[in-house]
TIVO-895955 format. One record per atom (N, C-alpha, C): z, y, x; atom name. Coordinates in steps of 0.001 Angstrom, whole numbers. Atoms other than C-alpha are relative to their C-alpha. Layout:
% TIVO-895955
        zz        yy        xx   atom
         Z         Y         X     CA
...
//
This chain:
% TIVO-895955
        zz        yy        xx   atom
      1089       402      -715      N
     14369     19050    -35175     CA
       -40        70      1033      C
      -321      -367     -1603      N
     14842     20765    -31955     CA
       573     -1286       729      C
     -1073      1386        39      N
     17934     18031    -31232     CA
      -863     -1426       497      C
       395       968        85      N
     15720     15207    -32210     CA
     -1323       -48      1195      C
       806       146     -1770      N
     12721     16434    -29374     CA
       743      -104       961      C
      -583      -142      -632      N
     14994     17028    -26952     CA
       597     -1529       189      C
     -1105      1597       196      N
     16894     13364    -27724     CA
     -1386     -1460       809      C
      1386       885      -186      N
     13202     12286    -27492     CA
      -335      -453      1226      C
        43        73     -1347      N
     12382     13825    -24145     CA
       723      -912      1173      C
     -1239       924     -1153      N
     15389     12152    -22046     CA
       338     -1145      -449      C
       339      1627       166      N
     14535      8629    -24001     CA
     -1001      -479      1179      C
      1578       247      -542      N
     11071      9081    -22776     CA
        77       342      2045      C
       334       143      -232      N
     12040      9935    -19610     CA
      1025      -673      1044      C
     -1368      1313      -291      N
     15261      7729    -18659     CA
      -477     -1422       115      C
       212      1496      -446      N
     12738      4833    -19347     CA
      -901      -230       799      C
       518       115     -1717      N
     10084      5709    -16661     CA
      1049       138      1428      C
      -434       331     -1725      N
     12456      6364    -13967     CA
      1001     -1544      -136      C
      -365      1638        -6      N
     13928      2714    -14693     CA
      -250      -981      -325      C
      1297      1668       809      N
     10954       565    -15987     CA
       464      -688      1900      C
      -142       800     -1656      N
     11111     -1354    -12792     CA
     -1683      -883      -106      C
      1113      -299      -435      N
      7315     -1358    -11279     CA
       132     -2175       356      C
       613      1560      -965      N
      5194     -5167    -10656     CA
      -495       555      1038      C
       101      -459     -1152      N
      5010     -5312     -7569     CA
     -1065     -1279       755      C
       494      1009      -486      N
      2748     -8189     -7118     CA
     -1402       -25     -1089      C
       353       128       994      N
      1177     -7554    -10508     CA
     -1990       387      -172      C
      1289      -665      -117      N
     -2205     -5265     -9627     CA
      -601      -311      1180      C
       624       284      -819      N
     -3573     -6935     -7156     CA
      -221      1313      1288      C
       187     -1106      -745      N
     -2066     -4642     -4605     CA
      -379      -581      1739      C
       596       209     -1723      N
     -3211     -4202      -213     CA
       916       138       821      C
      -201     -1313      -950      N
     -1512     -2766      2367     CA
      -467      -602      1486      C
      1049        99     -1536      N
     -3127     -1471      5783     CA
      1413       349       661      C
      -646        86     -1476      N
     -1099     -2241      8752     CA
      -969      -664       976      C
       161       232     -1111      N
     -1039     -2725     12541     CA
       821      -791       681      C
     -1040       218      -748      N
       674     -4360     14978     CA
      -309       204      1702      C
       500       -94     -1106      N
       302     -3332     18813     CA
       739      -785      1115      C
      -761      1303     -1002      N
      1682     -6084     21895     CA
      -502        89      1397      C
       720        71      -710      N
      1122     -5534     24988     CA
      1295      -913      1339      C
      -169       958     -1375      N
      1980     -8676     28042     CA
       771       727      1189      C
      -531      -645     -1703      N
      4144     -6884     30638     CA
       661     -1062       459      C
      -546       847      -540      N
      5555     -9854     31753     CA
     -1424      -905      -191      C
      1146       778      -857      N
      2319    -11676     32138     CA
     -1052      1019       224      C
      1217     -1247      -480      N
     -1447    -10200     32436     CA
      -313      1222      -490      C
      -672     -1531       -88      N
       -90     -7402     31114     CA
     -1646       641      -799      C
       362      -123       432      N
     -2957     -7388     28583     CA
       217       854     -1708      C
      -826      -396      1517      N
     -2643     -5225     25316     CA
     -1117      -456      -638      C
       373       658      1591      N
     -3259     -6702     21777     CA
      -240       615      -357      C
      -219     -1035      1235      N
     -3886     -4747     19029     CA
      -726      -737     -1389      C
       378       493      1346      N
     -4353     -6193     15408     CA
      -326      1824     -1094      C
         1     -1243       479      N
     -5670     -3288     12879     CA
      -228     -1049     -1540      C
       555       910       887      N
     -5546     -5435      8955     CA
       727       503     -1185      C
      -508       116      1663      N
     -4595     -6069      5227     CA
       356      -889      -633      C
      -848      1673       117      N
     -2031     -8028      4033     CA
     -1119        79     -1889      C
      1122      -108       775      N
     -3424     -9280       587     CA
       796     -1230      -341      C
      -807       837       475      N
     -2036    -11391     -2142     CA
     -1234     -1283       278      C
       899       804       -81      N
     -4058    -14947     -2164     CA
        88     -1216      -942      C
      -135      1236       445      N
     -2820    -17208     -4135     CA
      1350      -611      -859      C
      -842       378       305      N
       131    -18783     -6061     CA
       -91     -1139       469      C
       126      1526      -916      N
      2363    -21231     -4857     CA
      1187      -433      -602      C
     -1904       678       704      N
      5093    -23593     -6908     CA
      1043      -721      1389      C
      -694      1069      -675      N
      7711    -24512     -4242     CA
      1719       -30      -230      C
     -1372       942       130      N
     10918    -26648     -5342     CA
       777      1126     -1228      C
       397      -618       675      N
     10127    -25010     -8793     CA
      -423      1478      -493      C
      -450      -989       116      N
     10015    -21350     -8252     CA
     -1546       203        11      C
      1273       405      -183      N
      6723    -19688     -8524     CA
      -528      1296      1058      C
      -104     -1193     -1262      N
      5595    -17604     -5164     CA
      -925       470        -5      C
      1274      -250        -7      N
      3098    -15401     -4053     CA
       184       -81      1220      C
       186       615     -1658      N
      1597    -16290      -857     CA
     -1078       468       297      C
       221     -1241     -1188      N
       519    -13436      1410     CA
      -663      -334      1366      C
       467      -184     -1397      N
     -2244    -12853      3393     CA
      -612       562       863      C
       378     -1221      -807      N
     -4242    -11055      5769     CA
     -1380      -459       908      C
      1735       466      -130      N
     -8246    -10498      6771     CA
       248      1638      1089      C
       180      -536     -1405      N
     -8876     -8095     10113     CA
      -749       -77       780      C
       822       536     -1379      N
     -9807     -7656     13491     CA
      1081       352       662      C
      -251       -26     -1485      N
     -8098     -8088     17022     CA
      -162        99       812      C
       484      -865     -1349      N
     -8587     -6563     19894     CA
       573      -682      1437      C
      -297       285      -994      N
     -8074     -7544     23667     CA
      -160      1833       748      C
       718     -1196      -967      N
     -7760     -3846     26283     CA
      -885       626      -661      C
       522      -874       666      N
     -9714     -2349     23116     CA
      -874      -694       340      C
      1165       981       503      N
    -12724     -5299     22713     CA
       105     -1026      -154      C
       481      1765       510      N
    -13552     -9062     22597     CA
       732       112     -1386      C
      -165       -31       952      N
    -13030     -8040     19127     CA
      -434     -1368      -968      C
       818      1430       779      N
    -12799    -11248     16696     CA
      1095       669     -1251      C
      -837       330      1303      N
    -12129    -11620     12822     CA
       758     -1076      -285      C
     -1018      1395       164      N
     -9815    -13408     11204     CA
       439       206     -1822      C
      -465       376      1601      N
     -9037    -14046      7011     CA
      1434     -1111      -243      C
      -292       555      -429      N
     -6083    -16029      7250     CA
      1117        19     -1207      C
     -1608      -174        28      N
     -2626    -16978      5309     CA
       945       267      1315      C
     -1579      -409      -569      N
       516    -15990      6413     CA
       883      -676      -114      C
     -1035      1342      1267      N
      3939    -17918      5604     CA
       985       532      -280      C
      -868      -593      1155      N
      5000    -15267      3618     CA
       117      -422     -1077      C
       -98       606      1522      N
      5842    -17136       243     CA
      1616      1488     -1163      C
     -1016      -225       975      N
      7340    -14246     -2230     CA
       314      -176     -1681      C
      -165      -467      1008      N
      8476    -13310     -5186     CA
       387       932        45      C
      -500      -493       -31      N
      9950    -11293     -7332     CA
      1013      -134     -1880      C
     -1279       634      1380      N
     13464    -11188     -9369     CA
      -122      1688      -385      C
      -819     -1789       353      N
     14437     -7956    -11109     CA
      -692      1396       529      C
       404     -1106     -1714      N
     14453     -5240     -8332     CA
       338      -332      1380      C
      -164      1423     -1650      N
     14455     -7761     -5731     CA
      -774     -1193       305      C
       724       766      -576      N
     12234     -9831     -3780     CA
       199      -565       791      C
     -1017      1176      -345      N
     13160    -13095     -3015     CA
     -1576      -622       868      C
       876       953     -1272      N
     11199    -15043       184     CA
       385     -1704       568      C
      -362      1246      -443      N
     10905    -18734       725     CA
       -83      -394      1852      C
        -9       940      -768      N
     12119    -19747      3973     CA
        72      -830       971      C
       388      1011      -653      N
     10183    -21752      5929     CA
       487      -771       682      C
     -1115       250      -598      N
     12230    -22325      8496     CA
      1319     -1191      -672      C
     -1101       468       264      N
     15085    -22960      6922     CA
      -190      -839     -1721      C
       493       540      1036      N
     12981    -24295      3506     CA
      1549       391     -1516      C
     -1071      -299      1300      N
     15901    -22312      1119     CA
     -1174      1391      -521      C
      -220      -694       765      N
     14979    -19522     -1563     CA
      1082       979      1250      C
      -944     -1230     -1103      N
     16559    -16038       654     CA
      -832       974     -1320      C
       460      -732       259      N
     16907    -12937      -481     CA
      -593      1264       997      C
       632     -1736     -1987      N
     14967     -9952      1482     CA
       -53      1471      -748      C
       282     -1550       354      N
     14894     -6869      -566     CA
      1030       651     -1113      C
      -202      -726      1266      N
     17660     -5303     -3449     CA
      -782      1086       358      C
       358     -1102      -151      N
     15873     -2185     -4333     CA
       906       383      -770      C
      -581      -212       946      N
     18607     -1518     -6879     CA
      1280       770       853      C
     -1684      -382      -635      N
     21213      -673     -3947     CA
       266      1416      -223      C
      -549     -1287        67      N
     23129      2820     -3827     CA
       553       300       722      C
      -825     -1394     -1612      N
     24687      5786     -1241     CA
       857     -1681      -437      C
     -1714       780      -948      N
     27153      3824       569     CA
      -225     -1780         1      C
      -504      1833       841      N
     26164        39      -335     CA
      -925      -420      1774      C
       363       593     -1248      N
     24860     -1944      3527     CA
     -1149      -780       -27      C
       804       981        35      N
     21433     -2997      3721     CA
       -13      -764      1380      C
       456       745     -1057      N
     21672     -5630      6190     CA
      -617     -1462       103      C
       933      1277      -593      N
     19083     -8134      5803     CA
     -1270       172        83      C
      2031      -204      -248      N
     15222     -6156      5716     CA
       196       -65      1465      C
      -208      -635     -1355      N
     16480     -4607      8783     CA
       415     -1088      1452      C
      -832       349         4      N
     18148     -7133      9890     CA
         6      -676      1957      C
       928       435     -1185      N
     17832     -7932     14104     CA
     -1062      1352       548      C
        19      -551      -637      N
     16559     -4909     14603     CA
       442      1019       835      C
      -746      -855     -1009      N
     19114     -3000     16787     CA
       306      1901      -644      C
       -28     -1322       240      N
     19530      -166     14424     CA
      1838       488      -260      C
     -1736      -570      -266      N
     23104      1983     14417     CA
       430       330     -1275      C
      -564      -279       837      N
     22717      2672     11280     CA
     -1146      -715     -1519      C
       183       969      1167      N
     22595       270      7956     CA
       227        64     -1216      C
      -543      -323      1544      N
     24164      2197      5260     CA
      -590       812      -787      C
       620     -1146       604      N
     22443      3676      2807     CA
       437      1280      -623      C
      -945     -1440       447      N
     22698      7512      2535     CA
      -754       333      -698      C
       916     -1587      1013      N
     20271      9173       525     CA
      -751     -1442     -1246      C
       728       513       316      N
     18329      7641     -2259     CA
      -693       909      -753      C
       488      -896       235      N
     15335      8875     -3895     CA
     -1246      -303      -242      C
      1260       824      1301      N
     11587      8318     -5985     CA
      -561      1093        36      C
      1001      -431      -658      N
      8468      8644     -5355     CA
     -1059      -822     -1819      C
       629       -84       983      N
      5872      8938     -7938     CA
     -1821     -1438       616      C
       449       972     -1284      N
      3446      5454     -6836     CA
     -1296      -572     -1297      C
       659       464      1296      N
       -86      5060     -9658     CA
       968       920      -969      C
      -494        76      1023      N
      1673      5050    -12756     CA
      1493      -515        79      C
     -1703       884      -153      N
      5392      3878    -11593     CA
       757       771      1375      C
      -757      -890      -783      N
      8037      5844     -9976     CA
       641     -1460       701      C
       -87       790      -938      N
      9127      3723     -7058     CA
      1408       788       839      C
      -756       101     -1054      N
     12661      4061     -5245     CA
      -310      -277      1070      C
       -89        79     -1673      N
     13123      4991     -1680     CA
      1415       182       612      C
     -1448       285      -765      N
     16443      3791       224     CA
      -619       677      1215      C
       124      -281      -667      N
     16887      5834      2795     CA
      1853      -184      1171      C
      -794       223      -113      N
     19368      5065      5628     CA
       184      1313      1007      C
      -185     -1014      -968      N
     18851      7741      7913     CA
      -758      1301      -558      C
      1706     -1529       319      N
     17148     11345      6605     CA
      -122       612       537      C
       431      -993     -1208      N
     16943     12691      9363     CA
     -1594      -439       570      C
       665      1089     -1018      N
     15004     10131     11361     CA
      -884     -1011      -566      C
       403      1552       654      N
     14421      6918      9025     CA
       908      -835       269      C
       661      1011       840      N
     14884      4538      8100     CA
      -583      -165     -2168      C
       449      -102       504      N
     12784      4802      5226     CA
      -597      -953     -1157      C
      1014      1586      1289      N
     12033      1607      2346     CA
       -54      1102     -1309      C
      1084      -300      1476      N
      9591      2163      -340     CA
       313      -995      -780      C
      -494       820       884      N
     10510        58     -3652     CA
     -1584     -1121      -203      C
      1244      1263       466      N
      7416     -3334     -3414     CA
      -906       635       503      C
       990      -868      -757      N
      5567     -1037      -509     CA
        16      -719      1464      C
      -278       324      -937      N
      7475     -1493      2227     CA
       724       580      1346      C
     -1340     -1771      -377      N
      9651      1070      5027     CA
     -1051       203      1547      C
       708      -698     -1206      N
      8814      2901      7776     CA
      1391       542      1267      C
     -1062      -374     -1392      N
     11401      3225     11074     CA
        56      1192       704      C
      -720      -943      -930      N
     10776      6113     12392     CA
     -1218      1278     -1470      C
       693      -418      1028      N
      9365      9088      9713     CA
     -1103      1438       566      C
      1331      -969      -720      N
      7180     11059     12791     CA
     -1171     -1074       801      C
      1349      1025      -388      N
      5114      7871     13262     CA
        16      -720     -1292      C
      1060      1288       774      N
      3233      4817     11023     CA
      1149     -1467       376      C
      -440      1426      -879      N
      5999      2380     12859     CA
       648      -275     -1088      C
      -195       505      1111      N
      6656       -42     10023     CA
        36      -911      -450      C
       802      1609       534      N
      5337     -3199      7909     CA
       509       227     -1037      C
       191        98      1026      N
      4997     -4008      4940     CA
      1756      -546     -1041      C
      -933       594      -157      N
      7892     -6925      4718     CA
      1032      -797       710      C
      -546       906     -1020      N
      8921     -8484      7739     CA
        17      1275       605      C
      -640      -704      -923      N
     11450     -6925      9771     CA
      -479      1085       966      C
       835     -1484     -1233      N
      8654     -3674     11725     CA
       792        36       773      C
      -711     -1120     -1384      N
     10680     -3181     14808     CA
      -592      1028       506      C
      1171        -3     -1566      N
      9455      -736     17796     CA
      1408      -810       820      C
      -621       776     -1067      N
     10816     -2710     20942     CA
      -873       850      1177      C
      1281       250     -1107      N
      9204     -2688     24650     CA
      -575      -826       -57      C
       631       825       457      N
      6212     -3612     24304     CA
      -402      -272      -975      C
       401       317      1534      N
      5167     -4478     20684     CA
       773      1112      -522      C
      -365      -259       792      N
      5623     -2370     18153     CA
     -1073      -162     -1477      C
       829      -340      1404      N
      4367     -2152     13840     CA
      -369      1142      -407      C
       465     -1426      1062      N
      2650        -6     11498     CA
      -503      -452      -962      C
       607       517      1554      N
      2072       242      7927     CA
      -550      1930      -400      C
       572     -1088      1034      N
      -358      3114      6781     CA
       -73       109     -1326      C
       406      -687      1280      N
     -1026      3356      3549     CA
      -325     -1836     -1568      C
      -148      1053      1161      N
      -966      1235       -91     CA
      -931      -104     -1276      C
       569        76       801      N
     -3275       355     -2540     CA
       149      -819     -1266      C
      -402      1429       986      N
     -2976     -1967     -5954     CA
     -1580       586      -622      C
      2056      -374      -177      N
     -6973     -2544     -6740     CA
     -1120       864        25      C
      1097     -1120      -756      N
     -8484     -1213     -4020     CA
       -46      1533      -230      C
      -118     -1582      -402      N
     -7466      2042     -4534     CA
      1349       516        98      C
      -869      -838      -388      N
     -5524      4292     -2705     CA
      1317       776      -285      C
      -756      -684      1387      N
     -2097      5099     -4570     CA
       934       472      1282      C
     -1123      -916      -525      N
       612      6157     -1154     CA
      -482      -239      1687      C
       960       143     -1060      N
      -230      6689      2297     CA
      1555        50      1101      C
     -1120       -64     -1380      N
      2248      6757      5644     CA
       565      1982       -22      C
        72     -1193      -858      N
      1637     10631      6326     CA
       878      1955      -428      C
      -293      -203       988      N
      3367     12227      3454     CA
      -177      1653      -415      C
       718      -630       433      N
       715     14075      2694     CA
       239       636     -1701      C
      -631        76      1830      N
       148     15801      -674     CA
     -1603      -829      -243      C
       958       801       683      N
     -3634     13963      -605     CA
       528     -1248       571      C
      -157      1656      -610      N
     -3741     10208        18     CA
     -1237      -405       743      C
      1256       395       -87      N
     -5945      8771      2672     CA
       485     -1141       187      C
      -301      1981      -383      N
     -5935      4771      2841     CA
     -1357      -462        75      C
       979      1080        37      N
     -8382      2550      3800     CA
       764     -1181        23      C
      -933      1262       558      N
     -7716      -498      2526     CA
     -1606      -912       -63      C
       679      1387      -146      N
    -10986     -2409      3771     CA
      -178      -184       875      C
      -592       788     -2063      N
     -9962     -3855      7192     CA
     -1483      -758       390      C
      1372      1038      -376      N
    -12575     -6406      7084     CA
      -715       197       287      C
      2089      -975       457      N
    -15646     -4309      6322     CA
      -352       922      1719      C
       659      -633     -1241      N
    -17459     -3559     10023     CA
      -413      1289      -878      C
       904     -1189       420      N
    -18102      -202     10178     CA
     -1337       399       -14      C
      1678      -125       658      N
    -21846      -704      9924     CA
      -267      -131     -1530      C
       629       244      1057      N
    -21675     -1901      6894     CA
       948      1165     -1496      C
      -658     -1307      1191      N
    -19187      1190      4850     CA
     -1471       486      -589      C
      1056      -759       601      N
    -21435      2999      2453     CA
       795      1257       -19      C
      -373     -1853     -1198      N
    -21593      6368      4381     CA
      -391      1461     -1407      C
      -122      -879       983      N
    -21127      9342      1049     CA
       144      1103       -37      C
      -238      -766       334      N
    -20838     12344      -392     CA
        49       750     -1235      C
      -768      -625      1281      N
    -18761     14100     -3574     CA
     -1156      1263      -291      C
       670     -1811        -5      N
    -21141     17689     -4513     CA
      -332         1     -1909      C
      -184      -901     -1034      N
    -20201     19320     -5783     CA
      2108      -873      -574      C
     -1403       617      -603      N
    -15593     18522     -5182     CA
       815       928       895      C
      -401       293       997      N
    -13849     19941     -6705     CA
     -1115       355      -930      C
       614        71       968      N
    -15978     19490     -9750     CA
       454        67     -1566      C
      -425      -312      1660      N
    -16176     19917    -13893     CA
      -772      -492      -323      C
       971       563      1302      N
    -19184     18578    -15534     CA
     -1192      -979       778      C
       227      2030      -102      N
    -21343     16627    -13481     CA
      -244       284      1607      C
       -56       661     -1409      N
    -21111     15158     -9764     CA
     -1346      -156       625      C
      1167       226      -259      N
    -23978     14271     -7692     CA
       376     -1086      1236      C
       466      1011     -1413      N
    -23894     10890     -4899     CA
      -917       385       771      C
      1381      -143     -1807      N
    -25413     12266     -1348     CA
       237     -1186       266      C
      -409       744     -1410      N
    -25998     10171      1381     CA
      -143     -1427       -75      C
        85      1916      -186      N
    -26501      6492       395     CA
     -1522      -153       735      C
       603       652      -554      N
    -28692      4863      1837     CA
      -554     -1612     -1499      C
        97      1175       895      N
    -28668      1792      -389     CA
     -1204        81     -1684      C
      1345      -344      1361      N
    -31747      1045     -3019     CA
      1423      -806     -1542      C
      -682       288       891      N
    -28240      -598     -5602     CA
      1099       -54       314      C
     -1323      -131      -164      N
    -25042       196     -6049     CA
       780       -28     -1571      C
      -530      -323      1223      N
    -22277      1002     -8969     CA
      1058       886       703      C
     -1259      -416      -580      N
    -19923      3676     -9020     CA
      1192       312     -1223      C
      -985       -15      1084      N
    -17069      3794    -11070     CA
      1556       612       619      C
      -454     -1046      -307      N
    -14496      6644    -11213     CA
      1724      -734      -844      C
      -975      -225       152      N
    -10728      5712    -11651     CA
      1303      1108       203      C
     -1685      -917      -418      N
     -7300      7954    -12477     CA
       573     -1235       901      C
      -991       214      -997      N
     -4751      7590    -10009     CA
      1167     -1856      -800      C
        -4        66       383      N
     -3687      5418    -12838     CA
      -135     -1733        31      C
      1063      1623       -41      N
     -5865      2082    -12245     CA
      -489       206     -1006      C
       477       357      1018      N
     -7076      2933    -15560     CA
     -1662       820        70      C
      1156      -484      -320      N
    -11224      2897    -15443     CA
      -350       786      -516      C
       831      -749      1517      N
    -13351      5644    -17412     CA
      -844       336       771      C
      1210      -260        10      N
    -16399      5944    -15727     CA
      -962      -913       644      C
      1060       492     -1015      N
    -19348      3604    -14412     CA
     -1563       327      -261      C
      2055      -694       563      N
    -22968      4168    -13742     CA
      -430      -864      1340      C
       781       502     -1254      N
    -25265      3252    -11263     CA
     -1090       926       972      C
       467      -976      -291      N
    -26858      6206    -10836     CA
       495      1106       953      C
      -774     -1022     -1056      N
    -26167      9182     -8195     CA
       116       996      -720      C
      -658     -1489      1036      N
    -25822     11854    -10950     CA
       625      -792     -1403      C
     -1065       713       369      N
    -22610     11372    -12813     CA
       293      1346      -985      C
      -978     -1350       971      N
    -21604     13578    -16298     CA
      1556      -700       -50      C
     -1096       304       360      N
    -18069     13774    -16195     CA
       858      1426      -785      C
      -479      -997       752      N
    -17353     16153    -18478     CA
       751      -324      -667      C
     -1028       779       565      N
    -15642     13722    -20491     CA
      1465       721       185      C
      -542      -262      -152      N
    -12953     13830    -18382     CA
      1134      1303       165      C
      -705     -1140      -100      N
     -9837     15601    -17835     CA
       821       650      1145      C
      -188      -252     -1170      N
     -8847     17893    -15454     CA
       769      -760       477      C
     -1467       693      -166      N
     -6885     15817    -12563     CA
      -535      -393      1305      C
       586       231     -1039      N
     -7279     13903     -9484     CA
      -732     -1883       -42      C
        46      1621      1262      N
     -9006     10534    -10351     CA
     -1027      -680      1816      C
      -125       930      -925      N
    -10483      7600     -7282     CA
     -1426      -232       -87      C
       750       203        91      N
    -14082      7511     -7329     CA
      -915     -1102      1670      C
       655      1170      -663      N
    -15526      3726     -5682     CA
     -1228      -316      -167      C
       863       956      -220      N
    -18443      2608     -4858     CA
      -582     -1227      1149      C
       265      1703      -408      N
    -19725     -1126     -4411     CA
     -1799       -69       483      C
      1966       811      -329      N
    -23266     -2209     -2904     CA
      -226     -1460      -552      C
       608      1214      1160      N
    -25111     -5248     -4232     CA
       763      -891      1178      C
      -108      1784     -1293      N
    -23278     -7370      -874     CA
      2019       -27      -403      C
     -1242      -116       306      N
    -19924     -6393     -2284     CA
      1014       468       550      C
      -399      -710      -689      N
    -18995     -3918       122     CA
       768      1797      -276      C
     -1160     -1270       721      N
    -16830      -749     -1246     CA
       669       758       471      C
       248     -1241      -526      N
    -16129      2688      -488     CA
       394       920      -501      C
      -659     -1106       996      N
    -13747      5517     -2157     CA
       340      1447       443      C
      -353     -1834       -23      N
    -13369      9325     -2171     CA
       829       355     -1015      C
      -342      -795      1105      N
    -10994     11344     -3801     CA
      -984      1026      -948      C
       920     -1558      1185      N
    -12813     13531     -6908     CA
      1126       787      -730      C
      -588      -993      1010      N
    -10978     16363     -8618     CA
      -720      1048      -499      C
       -20      -678      1544      N
    -11467     17901    -11860     CA
       462      1561      -464      C
     -1542     -1465       203      N
    -10446     21055    -12550     CA
      -664       991     -1214      C
//
């Protein structure tokens, strides 16, 4: 019997580690940024703070692609704010543990990233043109994102690059420099940033390497529209109270980090005694569809 239990345990762990995540099936979104200084022109500094999201399914040459959109704000010299919500020219699809994309300029279906690479393999696709000296995988690790493990491929274990399966890459560990899918290099007068990632508006990963997830996925909502609230107590055991809300109508949803909804309520006093100990995500939505989230810890 003991041998049977051990075998079942090993099989369960093996299945968990080898299961391929669905990169685009759970409404993913990525908080990113872009900075550019026109050093050869009028010296203006351009900044963008935005979220990538899946906009629509598109069939091209017999293949079904996900069309990536982005929404957020752009600034010139820290002012002149303008809002955008627009499609990009990125069309992507998942094939096993790879991402392929439709190259608009070449009218071809091409490999973007192969996450099944292992130590010693050359990663010559994703970061092509970034001017990096090291393009060989030095280390392979994994991280739990929601209910799935995602592989991490390291081109350099000291400074970066680190490539996170289905999420994006960080060029430098000490910064947020990186991108979702496009080769987000650092360079003279420009930089790209990858801050965090989530699914179904639930934050699941950020680039701070901390034990807590600090992820803002509502970039398109003006600061004045944010729902400012506090969970009391937090950590909690039996009941929590939502304080600070000035909205007359709102809904509170409590999710596990795996994305399962456990509680929905329209009152500020909520019974959470039925939930197990652990970390949850509490999301508040007002009557206008604006959302805000905070981490809830149950003990």
